[in-house]
PDB file of N, CA, C and O in Angstrom:
ATOM      1  N   MET A   1      50.641 -72.625 -46.822  1.00  0.00           N
ATOM      2  CA  MET A   1      51.167 -72.097 -48.183  1.00  0.00           C
ATOM      3  C   MET A   1      53.020 -71.416 -47.973  1.00  0.00           C
ATOM      4  O   MET A   1      53.621 -70.807 -47.087  1.00  0.00           O
ATOM      5  N   ALA A   2      53.264 -71.806 -48.956  1.00  0.00           N
ATOM      6  CA  ALA A   2      54.373 -71.126 -49.000  1.00  0.00           C
ATOM      7  C   ALA A   2      54.694 -70.064 -50.180  1.00  0.00           C
ATOM      8  O   ALA A   2      54.370 -70.059 -51.367  1.00  0.00           O
ATOM      9  N   SER A   3      55.485 -69.133 -49.365  1.00  0.00           N
ATOM     10  CA  SER A   3      55.848 -67.710 -49.875  1.00  0.00           C
ATOM     11  C   SER A   3      56.656 -67.663 -51.239  1.00  0.00           C
ATOM     12  O   SER A   3      57.682 -68.287 -51.509  1.00  0.00           O
ATOM     13  N   GLN A   4      55.918 -66.737 -52.068  1.00  0.00           N
ATOM     14  CA  GLN A   4      56.790 -66.246 -53.840  1.00  0.00           C
ATOM     15  C   GLN A   4      58.103 -65.911 -52.737  1.00  0.00           C
ATOM     16  O   GLN A   4      58.101 -65.588 -51.550  1.00  0.00           O
ATOM     17  N   PRO A   5      59.159 -66.141 -53.682  1.00  0.00           N
ATOM     18  CA  PRO A   5      60.723 -65.361 -53.519  1.00  0.00           C
ATOM     19  C   PRO A   5      60.541 -64.027 -53.894  1.00  0.00           C
ATOM     20  O   PRO A   5      60.005 -63.853 -54.989  1.00  0.00           O
ATOM     21  N   GLN A   6      60.836 -63.129 -53.297  1.00  0.00           N
ATOM     22  CA  GLN A   6      60.989 -62.009 -53.659  1.00  0.00           C
ATOM     23  C   GLN A   6      62.225 -61.605 -55.048  1.00  0.00           C
ATOM     24  O   GLN A   6      63.437 -61.810 -54.983  1.00  0.00           O
ATOM     25  N   ALA A   7      61.545 -61.060 -56.108  1.00  0.00           N
ATOM     26  CA  ALA A   7      62.491 -60.676 -57.007  1.00  0.00           C
ATOM     27  C   ALA A   7      63.841 -59.643 -56.588  1.00  0.00           C
ATOM     28  O   ALA A   7      63.777 -58.838 -55.659  1.00  0.00           O
ATOM     29  N   ALA A   8      64.681 -59.773 -57.187  1.00  0.00           N
ATOM     30  CA  ALA A   8      65.906 -58.861 -57.245  1.00  0.00           C
ATOM     31  C   ALA A   8      65.396 -57.366 -57.601  1.00  0.00           C
ATOM     32  O   ALA A   8      64.582 -57.246 -58.516  1.00  0.00           O
ATOM     33  N   PRO A   9      65.801 -56.357 -56.982  1.00  0.00           N
ATOM     34  CA  PRO A   9      65.701 -55.126 -57.371  1.00  0.00           C
ATOM     35  C   PRO A   9      66.285 -55.089 -58.691  1.00  0.00           C
ATOM     36  O   PRO A   9      66.906 -56.049 -59.149  1.00  0.00           O
ATOM     37  N   PRO A  10      66.065 -53.780 -59.445  1.00  0.00           N
ATOM     38  CA  PRO A  10      66.598 -53.863 -60.848  1.00  0.00           C
ATOM     39  C   PRO A  10      67.871 -53.359 -60.303  1.00  0.00           C
ATOM     40  O   PRO A  10      68.008 -53.136 -59.100  1.00  0.00           O
ATOM     41  N   PRO A  11      68.836 -53.172 -61.201  1.00  0.00           N
ATOM     42  CA  PRO A  11      70.287 -52.426 -60.724  1.00  0.00           C
ATOM     43  C   PRO A  11      70.079 -51.033 -61.178  1.00  0.00           C
ATOM     44  O   PRO A  11      69.524 -50.908 -62.269  1.00  0.00           O
ATOM     45  N   PRO A  12      70.427 -49.958 -60.533  1.00  0.00           N
ATOM     46  CA  PRO A  12      70.509 -48.624 -60.470  1.00  0.00           C
ATOM     47  C   PRO A  12      71.080 -48.098 -62.260  1.00  0.00           C
ATOM     48  O   PRO A  12      71.944 -48.492 -63.044  1.00  0.00           O
ATOM     49  N   GLU A  13      69.844 -46.841 -62.260  1.00  0.00           N
ATOM     50  CA  GLU A  13      70.278 -46.891 -64.003  1.00  0.00           C
ATOM     51  C   GLU A  13      71.432 -46.320 -63.858  1.00  0.00           C
ATOM     52  O   GLU A  13      71.702 -45.659 -62.855  1.00  0.00           O
ATOM     53  N   THR A  14      72.451 -46.550 -65.074  1.00  0.00           N
ATOM     54  CA  THR A  14      73.677 -45.838 -65.197  1.00  0.00           C
ATOM     55  C   THR A  14      73.225 -44.848 -66.414  1.00  0.00           C
ATOM     56  O   THR A  14      72.544 -45.163 -67.390  1.00  0.00           O
ATOM     57  N   ILE A  15      73.987 -43.095 -65.988  1.00  0.00           N
ATOM     58  CA  ILE A  15      74.088 -42.270 -67.326  1.00  0.00           C
ATOM     59  C   ILE A  15      75.136 -41.852 -67.542  1.00  0.00           C
ATOM     60  O   ILE A  15      76.055 -41.452 -66.827  1.00  0.00           O
ATOM     61  N   GLN A  16      74.930 -41.986 -68.963  1.00  0.00           N
ATOM     62  CA  GLN A  16      76.613 -41.008 -69.631  1.00  0.00           C
ATOM     63  C   GLN A  16      76.321 -39.733 -69.630  1.00  0.00           C
ATOM     64  O   GLN A  16      75.261 -39.225 -69.994  1.00  0.00           O
ATOM     65  N   VAL A  17      77.401 -39.133 -69.158  1.00  0.00           N
ATOM     66  CA  VAL A  17      77.532 -37.672 -69.371  1.00  0.00           C
ATOM     67  C   VAL A  17      78.832 -37.156 -69.730  1.00  0.00           C
ATOM     68  O   VAL A  17      79.879 -37.780 -69.557  1.00  0.00           O
ATOM     69  N   ASP A  18      78.745 -36.050 -70.211  1.00  0.00           N
ATOM     70  CA  ASP A  18      79.905 -35.470 -71.104  1.00  0.00           C
ATOM     71  C   ASP A  18      80.899 -35.000 -70.139  1.00  0.00           C
ATOM     72  O   ASP A  18      82.029 -35.437 -69.922  1.00  0.00           O
ATOM     73  N   SER A  19      80.148 -33.844 -69.498  1.00  0.00           N
ATOM     74  CA  SER A  19      80.938 -33.219 -68.060  1.00  0.00           C
ATOM     75  C   SER A  19      81.033 -33.577 -66.941  1.00  0.00           C
ATOM     76  O   SER A  19      80.540 -34.633 -66.546  1.00  0.00           O
ATOM     77  N   SER A  20      81.674 -32.782 -66.219  1.00  0.00           N
ATOM     78  CA  SER A  20      81.666 -32.994 -64.501  1.00  0.00           C
ATOM     79  C   SER A  20      81.362 -31.730 -63.992  1.00  0.00           C
ATOM     80  O   SER A  20      81.885 -30.852 -64.679  1.00  0.00           O
ATOM     81  N   PRO A  21      80.511 -31.169 -62.753  1.00  0.00           N
ATOM     82  CA  PRO A  21      79.739 -32.470 -62.026  1.00  0.00           C
ATOM     83  C   PRO A  21      78.417 -32.585 -63.253  1.00  0.00           C
ATOM     84  O   PRO A  21      78.007 -31.934 -64.213  1.00  0.00           O
ATOM     85  N   ALA A  22      78.055 -33.970 -62.446  1.00  0.00           N
ATOM     86  CA  ALA A  22      76.548 -34.223 -63.002  1.00  0.00           C
ATOM     87  C   ALA A  22      75.450 -33.501 -62.183  1.00  0.00           C
ATOM     88  O   ALA A  22      75.635 -33.317 -60.980  1.00  0.00           O
ATOM     89  N   ALA A  23      74.359 -33.100 -62.767  1.00  0.00           N
ATOM     90  CA  ALA A  23      73.266 -33.178 -62.222  1.00  0.00           C
ATOM     91  C   ALA A  23      71.919 -33.946 -62.070  1.00  0.00           C
ATOM     92  O   ALA A  23      71.383 -34.567 -62.989  1.00  0.00           O
ATOM     93  N   CYS A  24      71.507 -33.849 -60.996  1.00  0.00           N
ATOM     94  CA  CYS A  24      70.454 -35.036 -60.924  1.00  0.00           C
ATOM     95  C   CYS A  24      69.183 -34.718 -60.089  1.00  0.00           C
ATOM     96  O   CYS A  24      69.428 -34.505 -58.901  1.00  0.00           O
ATOM     97  N   ASP A  25      67.912 -34.643 -60.447  1.00  0.00           N
ATOM     98  CA  ASP A  25      66.992 -34.553 -59.921  1.00  0.00           C
ATOM     99  C   ASP A  25      65.974 -35.500 -59.771  1.00  0.00           C
ATOM    100  O   ASP A  25      64.796 -35.329 -59.459  1.00  0.00           O
ATOM    101  N   GLY A  26      66.728 -36.757 -60.097  1.00  0.00           N
ATOM    102  CA  GLY A  26      65.604 -37.630 -59.866  1.00  0.00           C
ATOM    103  C   GLY A  26      64.618 -38.090 -61.502  1.00  0.00           C
ATOM    104  O   GLY A  26      64.242 -39.235 -61.749  1.00  0.00           O
ATOM    105  N   GLY A  27      64.494 -37.458 -61.975  1.00  0.00           N
ATOM    106  CA  GLY A  27      63.682 -37.132 -63.440  1.00  0.00           C
ATOM    107  C   GLY A  27      62.647 -37.662 -63.148  1.00  0.00           C
ATOM    108  O   GLY A  27      62.288 -38.670 -63.758  1.00  0.00           O
ATOM    109  N   GLY A  28      61.895 -37.119 -62.133  1.00  0.00           N
ATOM    110  CA  GLY A  28      60.414 -37.450 -61.887  1.00  0.00           C
ATOM    111  C   GLY A  28      59.226 -36.880 -62.181  1.00  0.00           C
ATOM    112  O   GLY A  28      58.088 -37.337 -62.287  1.00  0.00           O
ATOM    113  N   GLY A  29      59.869 -35.382 -62.338  1.00  0.00           N
ATOM    114  CA  GLY A  29      59.208 -34.117 -62.025  1.00  0.00           C
ATOM    115  C   GLY A  29      59.016 -33.743 -60.687  1.00  0.00           C
ATOM    116  O   GLY A  29      59.829 -33.250 -59.905  1.00  0.00           O
ATOM    117  N   ALA A  30      57.793 -34.053 -60.516  1.00  0.00           N
ATOM    118  CA  ALA A  30      57.002 -33.664 -58.892  1.00  0.00           C
ATOM    119  C   ALA A  30      57.407 -35.071 -57.830  1.00  0.00           C
ATOM    120  O   ALA A  30      57.439 -35.190 -56.605  1.00  0.00           O
ATOM    121  N   LEU A  31      57.686 -36.033 -58.980  1.00  0.00           N
ATOM    122  CA  LEU A  31      58.065 -37.311 -58.050  1.00  0.00           C
ATOM    123  C   LEU A  31      59.407 -37.360 -57.994  1.00  0.00           C
ATOM    124  O   LEU A  31      59.756 -38.419 -57.473  1.00  0.00           O
ATOM    125  N   GLY A  32      60.157 -36.795 -58.251  1.00  0.00           N
ATOM    126  CA  GLY A  32      61.653 -36.697 -58.389  1.00  0.00           C
ATOM    127  C   GLY A  32      62.329 -36.012 -56.495  1.00  0.00           C
ATOM    128  O   GLY A  32      61.826 -36.069 -55.373  1.00  0.00           O
ATOM    129  N   HIS A  33      63.415 -35.536 -56.940  1.00  0.00           N
ATOM    130  CA  HIS A  33      64.119 -35.427 -55.648  1.00  0.00           C
ATOM    131  C   HIS A  33      65.138 -34.069 -56.022  1.00  0.00           C
ATOM    132  O   HIS A  33      65.651 -33.852 -57.120  1.00  0.00           O
ATOM    133  N   PRO A  34      65.273 -33.215 -54.761  1.00  0.00           N
ATOM    134  CA  PRO A  34      66.167 -31.781 -54.788  1.00  0.00           C
ATOM    135  C   PRO A  34      67.139 -31.917 -56.077  1.00  0.00           C
ATOM    136  O   PRO A  34      67.391 -33.023 -56.553  1.00  0.00           O
ATOM    137  N   MET A  35      67.637 -30.784 -56.578  1.00  0.00           N
ATOM    138  CA  MET A  35      68.361 -31.262 -58.072  1.00  0.00           C
ATOM    139  C   MET A  35      69.838 -31.292 -56.849  1.00  0.00           C
ATOM    140  O   MET A  35      69.922 -30.509 -55.903  1.00  0.00           O
ATOM    141  N   ILE A  36      70.539 -32.023 -57.067  1.00  0.00           N
ATOM    142  CA  ILE A  36      71.521 -32.194 -56.827  1.00  0.00           C
ATOM    143  C   ILE A  36      73.023 -32.271 -57.714  1.00  0.00           C
ATOM    144  O   ILE A  36      72.784 -32.675 -58.852  1.00  0.00           O
ATOM    145  N   TYR A  37      74.495 -31.994 -57.499  1.00  0.00           N
ATOM    146  CA  TYR A  37      75.644 -31.885 -58.274  1.00  0.00           C
ATOM    147  C   TYR A  37      76.563 -32.994 -57.789  1.00  0.00           C
ATOM    148  O   TYR A  37      77.147 -32.824 -56.720  1.00  0.00           O
ATOM    149  N   ILE A  38      76.741 -34.104 -58.473  1.00  0.00           N
ATOM    150  CA  ILE A  38      77.191 -35.102 -58.325  1.00  0.00           C
ATOM    151  C   ILE A  38      79.043 -34.940 -59.367  1.00  0.00           C
ATOM    152  O   ILE A  38      79.284 -35.014 -60.572  1.00  0.00           O
ATOM    153  N   PRO A  39      80.035 -34.685 -58.047  1.00  0.00           N
ATOM    154  CA  PRO A  39      81.378 -34.875 -58.638  1.00  0.00           C
ATOM    155  C   PRO A  39      81.688 -35.880 -59.394  1.00  0.00           C
ATOM    156  O   PRO A  39      81.617 -36.994 -58.874  1.00  0.00           O
ATOM    157  N   LEU A  40      82.037 -35.794 -60.559  1.00  0.00           N
ATOM    158  CA  LEU A  40      82.808 -37.079 -61.199  1.00  0.00           C
ATOM    159  C   LEU A  40      84.368 -37.142 -61.131  1.00  0.00           C
ATOM    160  O   LEU A  40      84.993 -37.368 -62.167  1.00  0.00           O
ATOM    161  N   ALA A  41      84.901 -36.984 -60.153  1.00  0.00           N
ATOM    162  CA  ALA A  41      86.593 -36.823 -60.253  1.00  0.00           C
ATOM    163  C   ALA A  41      87.357 -37.780 -60.778  1.00  0.00           C
ATOM    164  O   ALA A  41      88.395 -37.679 -61.432  1.00  0.00           O
ATOM    165  N   ASP A  42      86.420 -39.243 -60.244  1.00  0.00           N
ATOM    166  CA  ASP A  42      87.237 -40.506 -60.776  1.00  0.00           C
ATOM    167  C   ASP A  42      86.541 -41.091 -61.772  1.00  0.00           C
ATOM    168  O   ASP A  42      86.770 -42.289 -61.942  1.00  0.00           O
ATOM    169  N   GLY A  43      85.636 -40.492 -62.582  1.00  0.00           N
ATOM    170  CA  GLY A  43      84.988 -40.569 -63.902  1.00  0.00           C
ATOM    171  C   GLY A  43      83.576 -41.364 -63.506  1.00  0.00           C
ATOM    172  O   GLY A  43      82.883 -41.984 -64.313  1.00  0.00           O
ATOM    173  N   ARG A  44      83.270 -41.184 -61.882  1.00  0.00           N
ATOM    174  CA  ARG A  44      81.908 -42.301 -61.602  1.00  0.00           C
ATOM    175  C   ARG A  44      81.461 -41.321 -60.794  1.00  0.00           C
ATOM    176  O   ARG A  44      82.284 -40.449 -60.514  1.00  0.00           O
ATOM    177  N   GLY A  45      80.151 -41.213 -60.252  1.00  0.00           N
ATOM    178  CA  GLY A  45      79.569 -40.596 -59.231  1.00  0.00           C
ATOM    179  C   GLY A  45      78.181 -41.432 -58.802  1.00  0.00           C
ATOM    180  O   GLY A  45      77.630 -42.070 -59.698  1.00  0.00           O
ATOM    181  N   GLU A  46      77.658 -41.445 -57.589  1.00  0.00           N
ATOM    182  CA  GLU A  46      76.240 -41.930 -57.639  1.00  0.00           C
ATOM    183  C   GLU A  46      75.360 -40.695 -56.944  1.00  0.00           C
ATOM    184  O   GLU A  46      75.932 -39.938 -56.160  1.00  0.00           O
ATOM    185  N   CYS A  47      74.107 -40.540 -57.226  1.00  0.00           N
ATOM    186  CA  CYS A  47      73.366 -39.902 -56.541  1.00  0.00           C
ATOM    187  C   CYS A  47      73.129 -40.589 -55.283  1.00  0.00           C
ATOM    188  O   CYS A  47      72.999 -41.811 -55.207  1.00  0.00           O
ATOM    189  N   GLY A  48      73.059 -39.583 -54.042  1.00  0.00           N
ATOM    190  CA  GLY A  48      72.317 -40.333 -53.136  1.00  0.00           C
ATOM    191  C   GLY A  48      71.119 -40.307 -52.781  1.00  0.00           C
ATOM    192  O   GLY A  48      70.792 -40.753 -51.682  1.00  0.00           O
ATOM    193  N   TYR A  49      70.386 -39.875 -53.488  1.00  0.00           N
ATOM    194  CA  TYR A  49      68.796 -39.884 -53.341  1.00  0.00           C
ATOM    195  C   TYR A  49      68.348 -41.385 -54.218  1.00  0.00           C
ATOM    196  O   TYR A  49      67.912 -42.340 -53.576  1.00  0.00           O
ATOM    197  N   CYS A  50      68.492 -41.447 -55.553  1.00  0.00           N
ATOM    198  CA  CYS A  50      67.892 -41.818 -56.400  1.00  0.00           C
ATOM    199  C   CYS A  50      68.843 -43.422 -56.730  1.00  0.00           C
ATOM    200  O   CYS A  50      68.388 -44.371 -57.369  1.00  0.00           O
ATOM    201  N   ASP A  51      70.369 -43.341 -56.028  1.00  0.00           N
ATOM    202  CA  ASP A  51      71.099 -44.005 -56.686  1.00  0.00           C
ATOM    203  C   ASP A  51      71.186 -44.425 -57.991  1.00  0.00           C
ATOM    204  O   ASP A  51      71.084 -45.613 -58.298  1.00  0.00           O
ATOM    205  N   ARG A  52      71.386 -43.444 -58.865  1.00  0.00           N
ATOM    206  CA  ARG A  52      71.529 -43.109 -60.463  1.00  0.00           C
ATOM    207  C   ARG A  52      73.120 -43.618 -60.063  1.00  0.00           C
ATOM    208  O   ARG A  52      73.730 -43.676 -58.996  1.00  0.00           O
ATOM    209  N   VAL A  53      73.472 -43.960 -61.503  1.00  0.00           N
ATOM    210  CA  VAL A  53      74.943 -44.005 -61.030  1.00  0.00           C
ATOM    211  C   VAL A  53      75.009 -43.125 -62.632  1.00  0.00           C
ATOM    212  O   VAL A  53      74.130 -43.087 -63.492  1.00  0.00           O
ATOM    213  N   PHE A  54      76.554 -42.386 -62.641  1.00  0.00           N
ATOM    214  CA  PHE A  54      76.782 -41.270 -63.247  1.00  0.00           C
ATOM    215  C   PHE A  54      78.088 -41.671 -63.734  1.00  0.00           C
ATOM    216  O   PHE A  54      79.090 -41.760 -63.025  1.00  0.00           O
ATOM    217  N   VAL A  55      78.021 -41.943 -65.154  1.00  0.00           N
ATOM    218  CA  VAL A  55      79.733 -41.900 -65.335  1.00  0.00           C
ATOM    219  C   VAL A  55      79.651 -41.177 -66.578  1.00  0.00           C
ATOM    220  O   VAL A  55      78.714 -40.979 -67.351  1.00  0.00           O
ATOM    221  N   LEU A  56      81.618 -40.617 -66.583  1.00  0.00           N
ATOM    222  CA  LEU A  56      81.611 -39.443 -67.895  1.00  0.00           C
ATOM    223  C   LEU A  56      81.844 -40.700 -68.819  1.00  0.00           C
ATOM    224  O   LEU A  56      82.218 -41.820 -68.472  1.00  0.00           O
ATOM    225  N   LYS A  57      81.483 -40.169 -70.277  1.00  0.00           N
ATOM    226  CA  LYS A  57      81.505 -40.659 -71.610  1.00  0.00           C
ATOM    227  C   LYS A  57      82.808 -40.942 -71.714  1.00  0.00           C
ATOM    228  O   LYS A  57      83.547 -40.192 -71.076  1.00  0.00           O
ATOM    229  N   PRO A  58      83.534 -42.184 -72.601  1.00  0.00           N
ATOM    230  CA  PRO A  58      84.751 -41.930 -73.018  1.00  0.00           C
ATOM    231  C   PRO A  58      85.340 -40.657 -73.827  1.00  0.00           C
ATOM    232  O   PRO A  58      84.704 -40.141 -74.746  1.00  0.00           O
ATOM    233  N   GLY A  59      86.808 -40.125 -73.341  1.00  0.00           N
ATOM    234  CA  GLY A  59      86.876 -39.316 -74.219  1.00  0.00           C
ATOM    235  C   GLY A  59      86.751 -38.066 -73.313  1.00  0.00           C
ATOM    236  O   GLY A  59      87.686 -37.275 -73.440  1.00  0.00           O
ATOM    237  N   ALA A  60      85.611 -37.664 -72.263  1.00  0.00           N
ATOM    238  CA  ALA A  60      85.469 -36.622 -72.008  1.00  0.00           C
ATOM    239  C   ALA A  60      86.262 -36.769 -70.370  1.00  0.00           C
ATOM    240  O   ALA A  60      86.469 -37.773 -69.688  1.00  0.00           O
ATOM    241  N   ARG A  61      86.643 -35.007 -70.065  1.00  0.00           N
ATOM    242  CA  ARG A  61      87.115 -35.481 -68.283  1.00  0.00           C
ATOM    243  C   ARG A  61      86.376 -34.580 -67.610  1.00  0.00           C
ATOM    244  O   ARG A  61      85.704 -33.600 -67.932  1.00  0.00           O
ATOM    245  N   ALA A  62      86.620 -35.070 -66.708  1.00  0.00           N
ATOM    246  CA  ALA A  62      86.292 -34.586 -65.385  1.00  0.00           C
ATOM    247  C   ALA A  62      86.595 -32.758 -65.252  1.00  0.00           C
ATOM    248  O   ALA A  62      87.671 -32.267 -65.593  1.00  0.00           O
ATOM    249  N   SER A  63      85.734 -32.147 -64.844  1.00  0.00           N
ATOM    250  CA  SER A  63      86.570 -30.607 -64.600  1.00  0.00           C
ATOM    251  C   SER A  63      87.322 -30.523 -63.366  1.00  0.00           C
ATOM    252  O   SER A  63      87.223 -31.453 -62.565  1.00  0.00           O
ATOM    253  N   GLY A  64      88.188 -29.361 -63.066  1.00  0.00           N
ATOM    254  CA  GLY A  64      88.666 -29.540 -61.861  1.00  0.00           C
ATOM    255  C   GLY A  64      88.233 -28.547 -60.598  1.00  0.00           C
ATOM    256  O   GLY A  64      88.953 -28.044 -59.735  1.00  0.00           O
ATOM    257  N   HIS A  65      86.497 -28.424 -60.844  1.00  0.00           N
ATOM    258  CA  HIS A  65      85.720 -27.743 -59.853  1.00  0.00           C
ATOM    259  C   HIS A  65      85.556 -28.385 -58.768  1.00  0.00           C
ATOM    260  O   HIS A  65      84.903 -27.889 -57.850  1.00  0.00           O
TER     261      HIS A  65
END
């Protein structure tokens, strides 16, 4: 019997934010992860826990912190 090919995992969720740093807790309440803050110095950052990608909305600026 031939095995079924595995479906590719969905791409990470991309979230547009108004300011940097972005805060991420996984969004799953008790199923999420600890709150972390992701700097968006280049206008983009990725959560190391859940792989969500955060991008600054057009016209928004990253803070200098």
